[in-house]
N, C-alpha and C positions, 0 to 999 in steps of 0.2 A: 593602773590598779586592776580595770577589767580586765585585760588581757590576760594579766597574771593569774587571775581565780576565777577563770571561767572553766566550765562542763558542759558537756553537750547534753539537751534535753529535746524531748518534741515538744513543738507550738502547738496553738489551737487548728492550724489549718493542714496540719498533715506534713509541714515543714520541718526540716533540721535548724535549729535557732540556738546561737552562744548565749547564755545566761550567767548573771555572777554569781557566784555560789554564797546564797544566803546566810549559810550557817557561819561564816568568817567576818561579816560585815555587820554594821550596828543596825539595829532595824529600822532606825530612819530612814537609813540608804536603801535599805530592801523596798521600803515603802515607798521611794521616789523611783525605783529602777526597776520594778518587775516587769514592766513592758519593754523593755530596750534589749537590744544582742549586745555582743561583745562590742561590736563597732558602732553603738548609739542608735539603732534603726531598729523601728518595733516592726516584729514579724506577725502579728495578732489578728485577727480579721472578724471577731466574734460579734454577733449582732444578736441583743440580751432582751431588746423590747423595744417597738417602736409603737406610737400613737397618732390616731388621726381625729381631727376636729369632729368629723360629721360619726364619729362610731359611737355604739352604745355599748356599753358597760365595758368590763375587760378583755380583751383577746384570750383567747386558747393559744399556746405556746408548747409546740415540739419539737424541743432544742436539737434533738439527736436525727430529726428529720428534715431541719430545716425549712419548718414551715408554721406559720400562724392563721387564725382562723377571726375574722371578725364581723359581729355585725353591726348593722349600719343604723341610724335613724331613720324616721320615716321621711319620704322625698316631698320637699316644700313645693306650694303650689308652681314655685317659679321656675322648676325642674321637670322633666319628663323621666329622668330617671338619675341614680347617681352615676356619672362616668366619668368622674375624676373627684379625686381627694387631696385633703389639705393635710400635710405633716405637722402636727404638735408639738412630737417630740421625738429621742431615741435615745436609747443608751448602749453603746458599742464599745470595742476596743479604743482605747486613745490612741489619735495620731491616724487611725484609719479613717478612710473615706467611703461616703455612700453613694451609689449610682444606681441608676434606672437601666434595666437589661434591654437590649433594642432587638435581640435575637429573638424568633417566635419559639417557643417552647411545647411539644407536646407531650408526654407524660415525665413530671417528673419523679426522679430517682428517690430511692429511699437510701440505699447503700451510701456508705460515707464516701467508698472509694468512687464511686459514680457521679456523686454531689462534687468531688473535687476536679473532676474531668470535665464535668460540665462546666463548672467555673472558670477553667481554664479556656473553653472551648468559645463561650458567648461573646458578642459584642456587647460592649454598653454606653451608654453618653458619658462624653469626658467631664462635663460639669457636675459637680458633686452636688447632692442633696442636701437641705438645709432647712430646718424651720420655716414654717409658711410656706414653703413649696407644694406647689400644687403638682401631684401625676394623675395621669391618665388609668382609667380601670377597665380592661380588655373586654370584650366581650362575653368571655367566660369567666367574668367577675375575679381573676386575677392580676396579679401585679409582680413582676420578679425584681429583685434587687440584688444588686452586686457587692459588697464590703471588698475595701480594696485597703489593704494593709500598707503601712510606710514604705516595707520593702517590697512591694508586688504581690505579695499571696494574696489569695482571693477566696472569698465563700459566697455562694448565694444562696438565697432564700425566695421561697415562693408565699406570699400573702394571698387569702382566699378572703372573699366578701361576699358577707349574706344580705342581699338587696331586698328591702319589703316591697310589696306589691306599691304601685302608686294607688293613695286615697284621694277622693275629691271633698274640698274642703266644706263645710256647711254653706258660705255665702254663694260658691259656686252652683251646689244643690238646689239653694233658694231661688236662686236667679233661673235656671232653668226649668225648674219644678218638674226634674224627672231625676231618676236613677239609674244606672248601667249597673250590671252584675258585680263589678269590681270596687263600686262605690255606696255600699248598701248602709255604712255610717261614715261618718266625717272625720275630721282631724278636728280636736278641740285644741283651741289656745290656752296657755294658761297665761292670764293677767299678771302674774306676779312675776314671770318669766320668758325670755322669749324663746326658749325652748318648746319641743311640742312634747304633748301627752300621748301616747301610745293607744288608738283605740283597741277594745277588749278583742277584737277579731284579729287582731293583727301582733298576737301574742305568740312567741316561739314556742315551738312544742317541747315539750320535756318528759324525760324517763323518772317517774315516780319513784319504782322501787324496780330491784333487779338482783335477781336471785342465783348464785354458780353454785353447782351441785349440792342444791338445798342449802345454802346459807346467804344472808341477806347481804349484799355488799354497801359500802359506803359511798354516798352521792356527795362529791364535790360540786355544790353548784358554781363556785364564782369560777374555777379552772375547769369545767367541763370534764373532770376525770371520777372515773368509780373504780374504787378496790375494795379487794376481799385481801384481809391479810392473816387470815387464822385456819387455813387450811392444814391438813394433816402433814407431817413433814416429810418430804421425800414424796409426796403426792406428784403422780402424773399430770402435768400443768398443760401438756400439750394437748390434751383432750378431755377437756372438762364440758358438763353439759350446763347451756344456758335453761335454768329450770324453771325461772319464772320471769315473767318482765311486765310491768304493768307501765303503761302513757298516757299521758295528757288525752281529754277527750278528743276524739278524731284524727288523733296519730296514727300512723303507723310507725315499722323500724325495717331496717335492710339485715335484721338477723332474726331467726326462729326458732320458738321454745321448744326444748327439746332436742334440739341440735348440738352438736359438740364442737367448740372451738378452740384454738389455742392461746388462754387467756396469761398462759406464761409469759411470753413475748409481750400479749397485749394486743385488743382490737379495736377497729374505730367504729362504731355505731352511730349512724345516721339517722336522725328520727325527723320525719317528715309531718306536718300538720297538714289539717284541711284544708288550709288557707295556702299550702305550695311554700312554704317559709321551713326552713329546716336547722336542724342544731346537731352538731356532730359531739360525741362524747369519746374518749380513749377508755378502755375496761382492761384490768388488768390484775392478774390474784396471784397469791404466793402464801408463802407459810412462815415460820418463827423458827428461832433456834431452841429445839428442847432447853428446859432449865434456863431461860433467858428472864425468867424473873427474878432469879436469883435466891428463891423463897425455901426449895428443898434441897439440902446439903446432906452429903456422907462422908465422914472422914476428911473435912475441909474442899471437897472438889462438890462442885454442882453436879446433882443427879440429870441425867445419865451419865456416869463417868466418860465414857466413851465421846462424849462431843466436847468438855471443856477439862482444862488442865492448868497445871502450874508448876513452880518450881519446888515445893515444899518437902520434896525428898532432902534437898541440903539444909534447910531451917526454913520454918512456919514464916513465912512472908506473905502468904494469903489466907485468910481465915474468915469464918462465918462472923456477921456483925450483926446486932440485934438490939436498936436504939428507939424507944416508943414504937412507934408502929411500923418502922423502917426495919426489915431483913435483906442484907445485901453481903457483899464483898468487901474485905476492909483489905486493901493492897498495899502493903509497908516495905519500901526500900530498908535492908538491913546490911549486916556485913559479915561475911566468916571467913576465916583464915588471912583477915587483914584486907579482903577485897570484896567491894560494894556487889550486894546483890538484890537485884531490882523486885521489888515485889511484881507478881505479874498472874493474868488470868488470861486462857486464849482457847481458841479451837486449835488446840495441839495436843501432842503426846510429848512430855518432857522426857529427855533421855532414853528411849528405847532401846538404847545400846550399850546401855548399862556402864556408861563411864565413869570411873572411881572420884569420890571428892575432890583427892586430892589434885586428880588430873584435869576435874573441872574448874579448878581454883589458878589455874596455870594460865595466865594470860598470854604467853609465848605459846602455848599448845593451842591454845583457843582464844586468839584475838577473837574473833567473833563468837559472842556464847549463842548466839541464834542456830549456828550449825550443830549446837545440840537438840535440838527441837525439830518434830516431825511436824510441821506446820501443815494445816488445814483439814476440813472434812467433808465429806461427798454433801454438795448442795447443788440444786439445780433451778433456782427461784432468780427472778431478776428485779431486786427491791429498785426503788426510787430513793428512798429514804433511810436513815439510821438513827434511831432517837435512843440517848442516853439520859439516864439521871445518875448523875455523879456529884462528888465534892472533891475538891484537891487543896492538900496545904504541902506544899514543897519546900518550905524553906530556901529559896534561890534554885530549887529544882524545877525540870518539867515532865509532865507526865504525858504518855500518849495513849490514844483511844482511834482506832480506826478499823477499815474492814475493807477488805479485798474480797473479789469474786475471780476465780482464775478457771482456765481452760488445761485440762492435762491429757497427755496420751497415758500416762500411768494414773496408776490410784496411790500409792503412798510414795514420799520424797526418800524416806528410812530406805528404801529397797528401789531407788530410781536410775533406771538403766539411761546410760550415756546416749541411749537415743532419743529418751524421752524429752520431751517439750512443755513446759508450764508457761501459760502466757497470761498476762494481765487482760483481763475484760473490763474490769470495772474498780473505782476506788474512790474511798472519802476517809478523809484523815484529819483528825485535831491533835495539835500539840501545843499546850498552855506553854504561856512565858511569863506570867504573872504569878503572885503571891496568892490571889484569889482564885485563881484556876480560870479564869475567864479567857485566858489567850490573845493572841495577837490578828490582825485582820491576816484571813486566810480563807481562799478559795471555796475550799469544801463545808465552810460552814454557812448554814442558813442563819442558826439564831443561837443564842446562849441567853437562858433568862436570868433573872435574879433568882438569887438562893430563897427557897421557899421556907416554912415554919420549922424544918428539920437540917437547914444548911443546905439543901441540896438544889442544884441548878439543872435545867432541861437544855441537852446539848443538841441540836437538830444539825445532821450531816447530810448533804445531797451527793448520790453517786455520782460520780462522771464514768461514761462508758465511753471506751476508747481511751485515748491520750489523756493524762490527767494534766488537770487545769496548770498552768505555770504558775509556780508559787506555792503549788503543794506540799507539804511537809514530805510528802514521798521523795522528794528530790533529793531530799536530806537523807535519805536513809540507804539501807542496803539491799533494799526488795531487790532490785535489777543486777545484783553482782552474782552472775554464774559462775566465777570460779572461788573455788573453796579457798579459805584464810588459813584454815587450820590444814597440817599434812598427816592428821592422824586419821588413819584408816576409816574410821568409824562415824569420820564429820560426813553431816548431811547436807545436801544441797537443796535449799530452799529458792533458790533464784527462780525470777521470771524473766521471760521477754516481753515487750510491750505487743499486746494481741488486738484484737479488733473490736470495735463494740458490736459487732453482729456474730461473733462466736458464742458458741455453746458454753454455759456455765457449766462446771462440774465439782468446785470444791471450792468452800469459802473459809477466808483467814481473818476472824476477828479476834484483837489484841487490846487489853488494857496492861500497861505497864506503869509502874509509879515514878519509874526515873526512863526517861526516854531514850538515854544512852547508857542503858543498863546493860546491852549486850556487848558493850564494850569496856564494861566493869567502871562505869562513870555514873555519878550519881549524888545524892546526900541522904547520909542516914538518916531514918524518921519521916522521910517525904512521904505522906500518906494519899492514898487515891481510893474514894469510896465509891462503888458501883451499884446502886439500886436496883436498876433492871436494865435490858437492852430490847428495843422493839424495831423489827422491820416494818416498812411502810411502803405499800405498791402504789401510791398516788397520793396526792395532796391537792 
């Protein structure tokens, strides 16, 4: 069965794997088989999280760079320093194993290809790491781990540790009746707990506020990320001024106010306190799609018309909706000339080549209706998340909500040359499969809230840069079909090839459709998708 229904897709580790065609199998089977290739062997070697008994708070995780940063607790009296740590738990791909790297590593690469190459070249301990395993910390306060998939694929991770200065307990101070420069205050033991309370002078330094191009960025304390989401559309994100920076008392940073930085890709900012302790933040900036609050309309198109489009030239399937305090888009699947017509709203131009209604309704002429659209609008930012407020009543149908970031050698698909290449840089895709619109488990979805007083849910999608995550609905779409299905000379090629996470972003494709398979004239008449707003988030 697997062999019969398999298709080629990219695995997490940059290898080619065979995965079961999920759309043709029951959901329960897909849920059990997402980590297997055709021959029953897992190719996936992703490390999502690891924790240690000695860590303080949550780590900062930089998934694209295969790097995690940890703060450790105060050093107990019995030790001179933290020279080893104990694994408390980890979350990684099923059937993969975790190993300690033996090879000494100098500079750790950030490029995905270089990371893959390094993972293949290093030596590692054959015994697998498990909970309660104690592993050594190197002199430079780093640990390198290798994740080994069941099929032999490898990924390498760098763990960096911030170790506090050794403090002397009060009993030691009293017995010696003297103080050293590094022990001017003592560790206080909490009688209600076996843990340690941090003395005031061991507090990690902080960024209290940060302004980019005169606008205040949002600081996420737990994840140590700082993001600005509201710059002007198509602003040059590669050269933005760090206009203001406020640090905790006595701290300094490795950036300079008044200097210009590439906040579009994002930069790491390390803050060092007077006590020598450090904290590193990741700072990123970007902008929104014009009209993304869907409040301002003109002729059933969100203003400005050059950004958003729909298929209302056939019949009105997308219209302004006002109910109570909600202003948004009502997207409904209809029927024309006995053919299903999905409601839609997208960053695209519908039918720029002027195909007649009779021709458009012919499934034999247009087997994929997406070839009637010129998808994508200019865009150069690199968001981390897309948040959408929505509701869906499908009556057995499914809706699509997705974002694709592209790198193009040309500007528009409508005049795409045979030599032009459109590459996928990042994607996040939600496809519902239940009557309430909550959808099935899907790797691009971070969360879907319960319905609010207006019946709207908040959907949070995480963009995956590089290869899409296995199980993403993009696998069951025509996105990677670069061969035109229509023989009509006016058909538009929107097909993508897989790009790299490091490719520059030139275009964005955001799509809301009331019938997920509407481009193939499939769906349920009356299926209704409400979109209240869409917001791009550059950190969290």
